N, C-alpha and C positions, 0 to 999 in steps of 0.2 A: 806483842798479842799469842795470846794463848787461845787454842782452840781444840774443839772435840769433834772427833770423826767417830761414827757407830757404822762398821760394816759386818756382812753376814757371816755368819760362821765364827772359829775359832782358827786365830793364825798359827800356822806353824813355825817352827824358831827359824827356819829361814829366809820367810816370808816378815815375817817381824823382824829378824835384821836389816830388810830392806828401808825399814823407815829409823833410822837411828836418833832423830831427834824428835820420836814421839814414844812415849810409853804405854805397851798394849794392856789392857786388861779385860779377859773374858766377865762377859755379863749374858748368861744363859746361852742362847745359841748365834748371841753375835759376841763382837767383839767394840772395846770402846779405846780408840786412842787419844791420847791427851800430850799437846806440847805446846812448845814455843815457834811460832809462824815468823819470821823475818821482816816479808814483805809479800807484796801481791804477787810478785815473779815465783816466790817460794809457797805460798799457797797453792799454786796452778803446777807449779813441778811436782807437789806431793799427789793432787789431783790425776796427773798424769801417770802417776808411781801406780796410787790405786788400779786403774782404767787399765794401762800394762800389764799386769798383774793378776787382772779377770776378778777384782775385788767388785762386790757392789756395796756401795756408797749409800745409806740410808739415812744417813741426819750427819749436817754438818753445822756445827754453832762456834760461834765467836764467845769467849769466855768473858766475863767481866772480872775486875779486881783484880 
């Protein structure tokens, strides 16, 4: 399954490295991270990482196709 995560602000290289399975793309004052999520446990792990790093998650979408 592929997911898109939209967070507030631009990620520093160090923070972006915390998400090796996701590709960060700056989008104005936000960053969009896209990548494969293997299962529900992986998804919750990613959400915990966002929270642990103090990132504000604006949107989460499952991509089709």
